[in-house]
C-alpha positions as CSV (number, residue, x, y, z in Angstrom):
1,M,-29.9,-17.5,-4.1
2,S,-27.1,-19.8,-5.4
3,K,-28.0,-18.8,-9.0
4,D,-27.4,-15.2,-8.0
5,V,-24.0,-16.0,-6.4
6,L,-22.9,-18.0,-9.5
7,H,-24.0,-15.1,-11.7
8,V,-21.9,-12.7,-9.6
9,L,-18.9,-15.0,-9.7
10,F,-18.8,-15.7,-13.4
11,D,-20.5,-12.7,-15.0
12,S,-17.4,-10.9,-16.0
13,K,-14.1,-12.0,-17.7
14,A,-12.2,-9.6,-15.4
15,R,-13.7,-11.2,-12.3
16,V,-12.8,-14.7,-13.5
17,K,-9.2,-13.5,-14.1
18,I,-9.1,-12.1,-10.6
19,L,-10.6,-15.2,-9.1
20,K,-8.0,-17.4,-10.9
21,L,-5.2,-15.2,-9.5
22,L,-6.5,-15.3,-6.0
23,F,-7.3,-19.0,-5.9
24,R,-3.9,-19.9,-7.5
25,N,-2.2,-17.8,-4.8
26,S,-4.4,-18.7,-1.8
27,G,-3.1,-17.6,1.5
28,Q,-1.3,-14.6,0.0
29,K,-2.3,-11.0,0.6
30,F,-2.6,-8.6,-2.3
31,K,-3.2,-4.9,-2.6
32,I,-5.7,-3.8,-5.2
33,K,-3.0,-2.4,-7.4
34,E,-1.1,-5.7,-7.4
35,I,-4.4,-7.6,-8.2
36,A,-5.0,-5.2,-11.2
37,A,-1.5,-5.6,-12.5
38,R,-1.2,-9.3,-12.1
39,A,-4.7,-9.9,-13.6
40,Q,-3.9,-7.4,-16.4
41,E,-6.9,-5.3,-15.7
42,R,-7.3,-1.5,-15.2
43,L,-7.4,-0.4,-11.6
44,P,-11.0,0.8,-11.6
45,I,-12.2,-2.4,-13.1
46,A,-10.2,-4.5,-10.6
47,R,-11.5,-2.4,-7.7
48,R,-15.1,-2.8,-8.9
49,E,-14.8,-6.6,-9.3
50,V,-13.1,-7.0,-5.9
51,K,-15.9,-5.0,-4.3
52,K,-18.5,-7.4,-5.8
53,L,-16.5,-10.4,-4.4
54,L,-16.4,-8.8,-1.0
55,A,-20.1,-8.1,-1.1
56,I,-20.9,-11.8,-1.5
57,G,-18.5,-12.8,1.2
58,L,-16.0,-14.6,-1.0
59,L,-13.1,-12.3,-0.1
60,N,-12.2,-10.4,3.1
61,I,-10.0,-7.5,3.8
62,A,-7.0,-8.2,6.0
63,K,-6.4,-5.6,8.7
64,N,-2.9,-4.2,8.9
65,D,-0.7,-5.9,11.4
66,K,0.7,-3.3,13.9
């Protein structure tokens, strides 16, 4: 199982860039467009990579404060 998680985490250069961005800015909330821009990745690629990180439970989606 841990082998699968490691494979998911480090399988893609785009995913590694996104992880670096998020870990270096922990505690901050980002919209997907901002993640793509700051990681210098195309939006569809960033969206795909974030979905994979959500699927393994590494990220969560913040609900809007109302």
